[in-house]
C-alpha positions, 0 to 999 in steps of 0.5 A: 122674789126669785127674779130680784124684782121684789122691793122686799127682797133686795140684797142685804149685805153686812151694814156699811157702817157697822161697828164692833164696839159702839152703836153706829150703822145697822148690822144689815145693809138696808140702804136699798130700802130707801129707794121706795117705789110704792105709795107714800102718805101725805106725811112721808110714811110708806104704805104697802099694797096687799094682793087684795088691793088695800094699802096698809102701814107695815111697821117692819117695812117702815123700820127698815127704810128708816134704818137705811136712811140712818146709815145714809145719814152716817155716810153722807151727813144729809139732813134729808136722810136724818129727817126721813129717819126721825119721821119714821121713828115718830110714826112708829112711836105713834102706833105703839100700844100702851104696853109697847106692842106694835100691830104687824100682821093684821089684814094679811090672813097669815097663820099667826095667833096674834098681830104682833112680831118680835121682829117688829119690836126688835127693829123698832128698838133699833130705830129708837136707840139710834134716834136717841143717839141722834137727838138725846131726846129721852122719849126715844130711850123710853120708847126703846125700853117699852118696845123691848119689854115683851122680849125679856121673858116668855109671854102670852103673845108668844113673841118670846118663847122659852125652849130647851136651849133658852129664850128664842124670838118669834117673828110670826107667833104661832101655836106650833112654836116654829121660829123664823131664823132671820126674824129671830136675829133681827130681834136680837139686834134690837136688844144689843142696840139698846144695851149701848144707849141704856146698859143694864145687868138684866139686859146684858144677861138677856142678850147672853142667854139669847145668843147662847140659845141662838147658837145652840139652835143653829142645827135646826136651821141646817138641812145638810145642804141648805139653810132653813127659813124656819125650824119647821122644815121650810127651806130658804129661797136663795135670797134668804140663804144669803141673808142668813150668811150676812146676818151671821157675818154681822153677828160675828163682827159684833160678838166674835163668837166662832160658832157664827164663823163656822156657820158662815163657812158651811153655808157659803160652801152650800151656796157655791155647790151648784147641785145643792143650789139647784135642789134647794131652789126646786124644793123652795118653788114646790113649797111655795106652790103648795103653801097656804096663800095669804094676803101678800104684798105686791 
């Protein structure tokens, strides 16, 4: 991750085909994700290798690669990218449970209370919404709504959490209530995407609530010299700090909210400060060395 060789930590700028008023390209540039160097099954679906040596289907990686192919299709009109995208969408539908949830963290030994993730749900919704635009096949619209169902209210899975500032979303559900910032934003994008293909008053109100909650909670992800990975004092690596900035850039394009622009300017000033960057990197390395190990991807 620190030397830029991780397939999970490729630079993710603002999406090249992002639109402020219609559903087009994905807000985050995931095109690099299409250059997959790992294992692919006989049906063209990627699998991730854990430190244990086991190969698993990881839905977040599958969804992100799919969204990268979708953007490439918009740019180049290459049917290969279109087919790769739809193939991944169909696989994600096939592994959804009847309630719309998709297992994510199984076999990784993470500090979570269940195998689900708001980020998986949100990115699946983003995939299915675009698949519907591409094909006009109602199965994708139905799948998008089903995957989004768990994001409307606080639930037992703790994917959606009600806080003093409103609703928030948990990439890694846990008993402490800590929230991962980038996963929260990826989740929110799914709801915004769904509104383009199937608008409703209920969904619009939810998006407004979630945006307000995110804006009011930004303070908990800022330690005064760097951005935080979560609201539980875990500092970001340089990769995730840049990702946060680019996510807020995309949100500013999508919403026009000045609070996002203010955060962008502040966090860019942190990044350009050599001392701040050095301190944050040292703190991050220390946290990594002493953090609980789990069955990570390699």
